[in-house]
C-alpha positions in Angstrom: 1.6 -28.6 -2.3 2.3 -25.8 -4.7 1.8 -22.4 -3.1 -0.9 -20.1 -4.5 0.3 -16.8 -6.0 -0.4 -13.5 -4.3 0.2 -10.1 -5.9 0.0 -6.6 -4.7 1.6 -3.2 -5.4 2.2 0.2 -3.7 2.5 3.6 -5.2 5.8 5.5 -4.7 4.7 8.7 -3.0 7.9 8.9 -1.0 8.9 7.4 2.3 6.2 5.2 3.7 4.3 5.9 7.0 2.8 3.9 9.8 -0.5 3.6 7.9 1.3 1.9 5.1 3.1 -0.4 7.5 0.1 -1.6 9.4 -2.3 -1.5 6.5 -0.2 -3.3 3.9 3.5 -4.1 4.5 3.1 -6.0 7.8 0.5 -8.2 6.1 2.7 -8.7 3.0 5.5 -9.9 5.3 3.2 -12.4 6.9 2.0 -13.7 3.6 5.5 -14.6 2.4 5.4 -18.0 4.2 2.0 -19.0 2.9 2.0 -17.7 -0.7 4.3 -17.3 -3.7 4.3 -13.5 -3.4 4.9 -10.9 -6.1 5.1 -7.3 -4.8 5.8 -4.3 -6.9 6.3 -0.6 -6.8 3.6 0.9 -9.0 5.5 3.9 -10.6 3.2 3.9 -13.7 0.2 4.2 -11.4 1.8 7.2 -9.7 1.6 9.0 -13.1 -2.2 8.8 -13.2 -2.4 11.6 -10.7 1.2 12.9 -10.6 2.0 13.2 -14.3 2.6 16.9 -14.2 5.6 16.8 -11.8 7.8 13.8 -11.9 11.1 15.3 -10.7 11.1 13.3 -7.5 9.7 10.1 -8.9 13.0 8.2 -9.0 13.8 9.2 -5.5 10.4 8.2 -4.3 10.8 4.8 -5.9 14.1 4.2 -4.1 12.6 5.4 -0.8 9.7 2.9 -1.1 12.1 0.1 -2.2 14.2 0.7 0.9 11.1 0.8 3.2 9.8 -2.5 1.7 13.1 -4.3 2.5 13.4 -2.6 5.9 9.9 -3.8 6.9 10.8 -7.4 6.3 10.1 -8.2 2.7 12.6 -10.9 1.7 13.9 -11.2 -1.9 14.5 -14.9 -1.2 10.8 -15.4 -0.3 9.1 -12.8 -2.6 9.6 -11.5 -6.1 10.1 -7.7 -5.7 10.1 -5.4 -8.8 9.3 -2.0 -10.2 6.3 -1.9 -12.5 7.9 0.1 -15.3 10.8 -2.3 -15.6 8.4 -4.8 -17.1 6.9 -3.3 -20.3 4.5 -6.3 -20.7 2.3 -4.6 -18.1 1.8 -1.7 -20.4 1.2 -3.8 -23.5 -1.4 -6.0 -21.8 -3.0 -2.8 -20.4 -3.3 -1.5 -24.0 -4.9 -4.8 -25.2 -7.4 -4.7 -22.3 -8.2 -1.0 -23.1 -9.5 -2.1 -26.5 -12.2 -4.3 -24.9 -13.1 -2.4 -21.7 -16.4 -0.4 -22.0 -16.1 3.2 -20.8 -19.2 2.7 -18.6 -17.4 0.2 -16.6 -14.6 2.7 -15.7 -17.0 5.6 -15.1 -18.9 3.7 -12.5 -15.9 2.8 -10.3 -16.7 4.4 -7.0 -13.3 6.0 -6.5 -13.3 7.7 -9.9 -15.6 10.6 -9.1 -14.6 10.8 -5.4 -10.9 11.2 -6.2 -11.6 13.9 -8.8 -13.5 15.7 -6.0 -10.7 15.2 -3.5 -8.0 16.4 -5.9 -9.6 19.4 -7.3 -6.2 21.1 -7.6 -5.2 18.6 -10.3 -6.4 18.0 -13.8 -7.5 14.5 -13.7 -9.5 14.6 -16.9 -7.1 12.2 -18.6 -7.4 8.7 -20.0 -4.6 7.6 -17.7 -6.7 8.4 -14.6 -9.9 7.0 -16.0 -8.1 3.9 -17.1 -6.3 3.3 -13.8 -8.3 0.1 -13.1 -7.4 -1.3 -16.5 -3.7 -1.0 -15.8 -4.4 -2.6 -12.4 -6.1 -5.5 -14.1 -3.1 -6.0 -16.3 -0.8 -5.9 -13.2 -2.8 -8.7 -11.6 -3.7 -10.9 -14.6 -0.3 -10.9 -16.3 0.9 -13.0 -13.3 -2.3 -15.0 -13.1 -2.5 -14.2 -9.4 -4.7 -16.4 -7.3 -5.3 -13.8 -4.6 -4.8 -10.1 -4.2 -4.4 -8.7 -0.7 -6.6 -5.6 -0.7 -8.6 -3.4 1.7 -12.3 -2.9 1.5 -12.0 0.2 -0.7 -10.1 -1.7 -3.4 -12.8 -4.4 -3.9 -14.5 -2.5 -6.8 -11.2 -2.3 -8.7 -10.6 -6.1 -8.2 -14.2 -6.9 -9.3 -13.5 -4.9 -12.5 -10.3 -6.9 -13.0 -12.4 -10.1 -12.9 -14.9 -8.5 -15.4 -12.1 -7.7 -17.8 -10.8 -11.2 -17.5 -14.2 -12.7 -18.1 -14.8 -10.5 -21.1 -11.4 -11.4 -22.6 -11.9 -15.1 -22.0 -15.4 -15.0 -23.5 -14.3 -13.0 -26.6 -11.2 -15.1 -27.4 -10.0 -18.0 -25.2 -9.7 -18.9 -21.6 -6.3 -17.3 -20.7 -6.9 -15.6 -17.4 -8.1 -17.2 -14.1 -10.3 -15.0 -11.9 -8.3 -13.7 -8.9 -9.9 -13.7 -5.5 -9.6 -11.0 -3.0 -7.7 -11.6 0.2 -9.2 -9.0 2.5 -6.7 -7.7 4.9 -8.0 -7.3 8.5 -5.8 -4.3 9.1 -6.2 -2.1 12.2 -7.3 1.5 11.5 -4.5 3.9 12.3 -5.6 7.5 12.3 -3.3 10.4 11.5 -2.0 12.8 14.1 -5.1 15.0 13.6 -7.7 12.2 13.7 -8.2 12.0 10.0 -7.0 9.1 7.8 -3.2 9.1 7.8 -2.1 10.6 4.6 0.8 12.7 3.3 -1.7 15.1 1.7 -3.0 15.9 5.1 0.5 16.3 6.7 -0.5 14.1 9.6 1.8 11.1 9.1 4.5 9.4 11.2 7.1 8.0 8.8 8.6 4.5 9.5 11.9 6.2 8.8 11.4 9.0 11.3 14.1 9.2 14.0 13.0 8.5 17.6 13.2 12.2 18.6 11.0 13.2 15.6 8.4 10.6 16.5 8.3 11.9 20.1 7.7 15.4 18.8 5.0 14.3 16.4 3.2 12.3 19.0 3.3 15.3 21.3 1.4 17.3 18.7 -1.3 14.7 18.2 -4.9 15.5 19.0 -6.3 13.5 21.9 -9.8 13.4 23.5 -11.4 16.8 22.7 -13.6 16.6 25.8 -10.6 16.2 28.1 -9.3 19.7 29.0 -7.6 19.0 32.3 -5.8 16.0 33.7 -8.5 15.6 36.3 -11.1 15.1 33.5 -12.0 11.5 32.8 -10.9 10.4 29.3 -12.7 8.6 26.6 -10.1 6.3 25.0 -12.3 5.2 22.1 -12.3 8.7 20.6 -8.6 9.4 21.3 -6.0 9.0 18.5 -3.3 8.1 21.0 -5.3 5.1 22.3 -5.6 3.8 18.8 -1.8 3.7 18.7 -1.7 1.9 22.1 -4.0 -0.8 20.8 -1.5 -1.6 17.9 1.9 -0.8 19.3 1.3 -1.3 23.1 -1.3 -4.0 23.0 0.0 -5.7 26.2 -0.8 -2.6 28.2 -3.7 -1.2 26.3 -6.3 -2.6 28.7 -4.7 -0.9 31.6 -4.2 2.3 29.7 -7.9 2.3 29.0 -8.8 2.0 32.7 -6.3 4.6 33.7 -7.4 7.1 31.1 -11.1 6.6 31.8 -10.5 7.1 35.6 -8.2 10.1 35.0 -5.4 8.2 36.7 -3.1 9.0 33.7 -3.0 12.3 31.8 -2.5 12.9 28.0 1.1 14.0 28.4 2.2 10.8 30.2 0.1 8.7 27.9 1.8 10.2 24.8 5.3 9.5 26.3 4.4 5.9 26.9 3.1 5.3 23.4 6.0 7.2 21.8 8.5 4.9 23.7 6.6 1.8 22.6 6.4 3.0 19.0 10.1 3.7 18.9 10.8 0.2 20.3 8.6 -1.3 17.6 10.2 0.6 14.8 13.8 0.2 16.0 14.7 -2.8 13.9 13.1 -1.2 10.8 14.8 2.1 11.4 18.3 0.5 11.9 17.9 -1.7 8.8 16.8 1.3 6.8 19.9 3.3 7.8 22.1 0.4 6.5 20.2 0.1 3.2 20.4 3.9 2.6 24.2 3.3 2.3 23.7 0.3 0.0 21.4 1.7 -2.8 23.2 -0.4 -5.4 22.2 -3.5 -3.5 18.6 -2.3 -3.4 18.6 -1.6 -7.2 20.1 -5.1 -7.8 17.4 -6.8 -5.6 14.6 -5.1 -7.7 16.4 -5.7 -11.0 16.7 -9.4 -10.2 13.1 -9.5 -9.2 12.1 -7.9 -12.4 14.0 -10.6 -14.4 12.1 -13.3 -12.6 8.7 -11.6 -12.9 9.3 -10.9 -16.6 9.6 -14.5 -17.5 6.0 -15.1 -16.4 4.8 -11.8 -17.8 6.2 -12.6 -21.3 4.6 -16.1 -21.2 1.2 -14.7 -20.3 1.4 -11.9 -22.8 2.3 -14.3 -25.5 -0.8 -16.5 -24.6 -3.0 -13.4 -24.7 -1.7 -12.1 -28.0 -2.2 -15.6 -29.6 -5.7 -15.8 -28.3 -6.4 -12.3 -29.6 -5.0 -13.1 -33.0 -2.2 -10.6 -33.1 0.7 -13.0 -32.6 
């Protein structure tokens, strides 16, 4: 039976962190056996908020490429590429922008919320407003059957379907409607309890050395109500226990009991989870060290992936242009 096609991308904001690993990459790796996977580094999307300073963009793209391969994405089982290497994305984006009502873009939930969150940046640009149109082009140019997304990305994917429907109704049925593949990803808070994000400075990088991870874990906020070791803990409000559930699942039940009964203190609990976390990341860390010395190989992998992806992108773009009457 022919495998269905899955597509997803990630923005290059530098070296990836544990939130990226458990929220996206680990799931992408699992999907490789079930789907015909297309995974890309969304460097054009990075410009929607980071257009004013692009000095480190190339370096960030390389960091993400290395992390993707280190985490287990296999160029023999997935098509890996960089978005800007395939200009057909941009051309289809332009075509879609001609038929997408402004009201559709202005009602996307993340539009106003991100402007509020990033007040220090000038986001009054078409590129930022039109981010979902470019996302639609990314997905539809490969006629993806499914798109692995989190709950927060569902409005963007629904807009992708709306754009596809509008195009198909105006011209000709070219684009199938992609379905969401909701990822049941565990929630991994940052070291301060907020969402793990580079902008908050609360991340643990998947490329961090073991000693750095130990130091970072030692700084993590734990149960605010637990002042002394003798105080009984509340694991469900503790960041460290969230890490135990993911990276030390075999012992998490006992850790919960020991914490709740004050049998174990926060210092010891942190040491245990740091050790387990380093064991979990060891293969990724070692592979990353090797790939950092083989950047030409990494570039070749993504260049070959782009060649493969572009064959399909060109075919779809040709169909869309013919339907639109411009080819």
